C-alpha positions as MATLAB code, in Angstrom:
seq = 'XXXXXXXXXXXXXXXXXXXXXXXXXXXXXXXXXXXXXXXXXXXXXXXXXXXXXXXXXXXXXXXXXXXXXXXXXXXXXXXXXXXXXXXXXXXXXXXXXXXXXXXXXXXXXXXXXXXXXXXXXXXXXXXXXXXXXXXXXXXXXXXXXXXXXXXXXXXXXXXXXXXXXXXXXXXXXXXXXXXXXXXXXXXXXXXXXXXXXXXXXXXXXXXXXXXXXXXXXXXXXXXXXX';
ca = [
    -164.216   25.880  259.585;
    -162.761   22.689  261.980;
    -161.139   22.699  264.748;
    -158.174   21.089  263.705;
    -157.931   23.519  260.799;
    -158.186   26.263  263.443;
    -155.321   24.980  265.452;
    -153.099   24.346  262.567;
    -153.508   27.803  261.323;
    -153.036   29.547  264.901;
    -150.032   27.614  265.796;
    -148.434   27.528  262.647;
    -148.959   30.461  261.044;
    -148.612   32.828  264.947;
    -146.237   30.492  266.085;
    -144.305   28.688  264.006;
    -143.814   31.743  261.834;
    -141.626   33.114  264.356;
    -138.909   30.667  264.520;
    -135.097   31.707  264.875;
    -132.721   31.962  262.423;
    -131.732   28.476  260.918;
    -128.220   29.270  259.623;
    -126.753   32.965  259.062;
    -123.078   32.028  257.542;
    -123.072   29.655  255.102;
    -121.125   26.206  255.952;
    -118.085   24.715  254.676;
    -118.483   22.370  251.641;
    -119.304   19.142  253.176;
    -119.524   20.637  256.610;
    -122.879   19.708  258.665;
    -124.681   21.247  261.602;
    -127.779   20.155  263.788;
    -129.449   22.510  265.677;
    -131.937   22.427  268.676;
    -133.839   25.789  269.606;
    -136.401   26.867  272.497;
    -138.252   29.417  272.790;
    -141.297   31.735  271.220;
    -143.083   34.758  271.477;
    -143.543   36.106  275.401;
    -146.911   36.075  276.318;
    -148.349   37.163  280.064;
    -151.506   35.114  280.305;
    -149.831   33.585  283.211;
    -148.613   36.725  284.901;
    -144.830   37.425  284.436;
    -144.187   37.718  280.612;
    -142.485   34.977  279.764;
    -141.333   33.087  276.141;
    -143.614   29.986  275.016;
    -141.842   27.228  274.977;
    -141.554   26.092  271.368;
    -139.349   23.791  270.288;
    -137.459   22.527  266.748;
    -134.471   20.713  265.758;
    -132.836   21.534  262.295;
    -129.967   20.147  260.121;
    -127.672   21.969  257.657;
    -125.176   21.062  254.975;
    -122.262   22.936  253.423;
    -122.982   22.016  249.302;
    -120.869   24.590  248.132;
    -118.764   27.829  249.690;
    -121.731   29.823  249.470;
    -124.808   27.761  249.364;
    -126.239   25.557  252.323;
    -129.251   23.156  252.823;
    -131.869   23.493  255.586;
    -134.261   21.215  257.267;
    -136.316   21.629  260.346;
    -138.845   20.190  261.675;
    -140.725   21.816  264.755;
    -141.426   19.041  267.978;
    -143.968   21.298  269.495;
    -146.547   21.184  266.839;
    -146.184   17.547  266.041;
    -147.167   17.209  270.188;
    -150.477   18.679  269.292;
    -150.829   16.952  265.803;
    -149.768   19.512  263.556;
    -146.663   18.429  261.221;
    -144.673   21.355  260.600;
    -141.837   21.381  258.420;
    -139.556   23.613  256.240;
    -137.155   22.666  253.465;
    -134.690   25.463  251.749;
    -131.479   26.712  251.485;
    -128.848   29.534  252.713;
    -127.056   31.678  250.146;
    -124.170   33.748  251.046;
    -124.537   37.205  249.234;
    -121.116   38.603  251.063;
    -118.752   37.055  252.842;
    -117.443   38.741  256.284;
    -113.753   39.958  255.624;
    -112.589   40.361  258.995;
    -108.891   41.332  257.889;
    -109.691   43.744  255.026;
    -112.740   45.782  256.017;
    -114.267   44.514  259.469;
    -117.112   47.196  259.388;
    -118.870   45.862  256.496;
    -121.131   43.042  257.393;
    -121.471   39.749  255.703;
    -124.808   39.173  253.976;
    -126.853   36.052  253.802;
    -130.380   35.520  252.383;
    -132.272   32.145  253.569;
    -134.938   30.983  251.239;
    -137.588   28.182  252.894;
    -140.779   26.529  252.088;
    -143.171   25.789  255.087;
    -145.348   23.001  254.843;
    -147.988   22.663  257.410;
    -150.823   19.207  258.231;
    -152.784   18.752  260.606;
    -152.954   15.337  261.786;
    -156.109   15.388  262.953;
    -157.733   15.104  259.616;
    -157.717   19.263  258.736;
    -156.025   21.196  256.105;
    -152.859   21.332  254.766;
    -150.764   24.749  254.172;
    -147.991   26.036  252.599;
    -145.896   29.334  252.852;
    -142.944   30.585  251.616;
    -140.360   32.264  253.458;
    -137.584   34.867  252.816;
    -134.807   35.917  255.494;
    -132.225   38.589  255.104;
    -129.051   38.585  257.541;
    -126.351   41.171  257.852;
    -123.701   39.699  260.411;
    -120.102   40.503  261.460;
    -117.073   37.888  263.338;
    -116.561   39.554  267.024;
    -113.422   38.781  269.638;
    -110.900   36.085  268.746;
    -113.367   32.881  268.663;
    -115.388   34.937  265.878;
    -118.595   35.018  267.358;
    -121.599   36.378  265.246;
    -123.341   39.049  265.851;
    -126.147   39.581  263.400;
    -129.436   41.749  262.245;
    -131.801   40.812  260.039;
    -135.540   40.699  259.036;
    -137.373   37.335  258.354;
    -140.423   37.687  255.760;
    -143.328   35.077  255.622;
    -146.072   35.303  253.064;
    -149.426   33.936  252.788;
    -150.490   32.571  249.371;
    -154.333   32.771  249.396;
    -156.213   35.735  248.802;
    -159.072   35.110  250.608;
    -159.623   33.358  254.205;
    -161.717   30.809  255.653;
    -165.170   32.274  254.681;
    -164.149   34.113  251.584;
    -162.884   37.163  253.168;
    -159.929   39.088  251.716;
    -156.315   38.293  253.571;
    -155.453   41.376  255.461;
    -151.958   40.327  256.170;
    -150.210   38.954  253.197;
    -147.132   39.149  254.480;
    -145.627   38.831  257.825;
    -142.072   40.624  258.671;
    -140.204   40.070  261.707;
    -136.962   42.566  262.417;
    -134.561   40.203  264.210;
    -131.342   40.716  266.558;
    -129.012   38.007  267.730;
    -125.558   36.537  269.060;
    -123.701   33.261  268.189;
    -121.319   32.260  270.971;
    -118.801   29.609  269.772;
    -116.812   27.388  271.874;
    -114.723   24.558  269.386;
    -117.518   22.820  267.471;
    -120.171   24.081  269.561;
    -121.927   27.063  269.517;
    -124.912   29.002  271.747;
    -127.509   31.272  270.194;
    -129.689   33.880  271.440;
    -132.156   35.891  269.020;
    -134.538   38.227  269.987;
    -137.439   38.889  267.360;
    -140.146   41.736  267.046;
    -142.510   39.262  265.425;
    -144.992   40.702  262.869;
    -144.971   44.658  264.038;
    -147.816   45.188  261.029;
    -150.468   42.824  262.650;
    -152.944   43.592  265.606;
    -152.651   41.377  268.750;
    -155.025   42.908  271.049;
    -158.027   40.460  269.744;
    -156.393   37.141  270.125;
    -156.906   35.093  273.547;
    -153.303   35.153  274.072;
    -151.900   38.236  275.432;
    -148.799   39.053  273.759;
    -145.865   41.195  275.365;
    -145.084   43.758  272.910;
    -143.003   47.044  272.990;
    -145.672   48.589  270.969;
    -148.708   47.349  273.403;
    -151.556   46.525  270.373;
    -149.670   44.902  267.583;
    -146.803   42.416  267.230;
    -144.971   40.194  269.739;
    -141.575   39.926  271.517;
    -140.015   36.836  271.120;
    -136.823   35.268  272.578;
    -135.421   32.208  271.360;
    -132.006   30.109  272.571;
    -130.582   27.523  270.439;
    -127.536   25.377  270.626;
    -125.721   23.531  267.627;
    -122.854   21.263  266.661;
    -120.998   20.966  263.700;
    -119.359   17.896  262.056;
];
């Protein structure tokens, strides 16, 4: 396989697939949001465990009361000459009812198509992604606390040399908190990336609660609505 293809698959599949949640609650109709995110899987190659500084920018717009569109681009991937972007939307399945039943969560689902291309003349690939989050509004500011799961799907049944694809499904449970202050908000998300995949045969030494599978991911984000 060409080096560009290897870099693309490694950067996107192992790193890009673990981006934070783009939206958790639908935006209001015609409302816009811009989010800058930084973070990634925690690794130990440099000594103390630290998150990878992967960055991305996403834009959302409320189309209806329950549907919002989403577009994102991964800045770190672009620096390494891999163009990776996401297009899709979020659907509100259940609205959170703070004053009638505050214990039942709101529920949303995000459907995205990830596209990645090597600018070095390598390969191009696409991966569908489906995320589901349950969320609660807390405190007077109506901060969001949420838990959910992110799902990536590999469409090809075979790997580069005709080998069977052992991991067609990448799942990543997540938990997050969104702190609001006016039109701005700050977000912290912790994700258990791909606990169904072994990590002990990779060049990068990932930090994981289970040791030999998956990786812990930590992400910070800042958003503005307008």
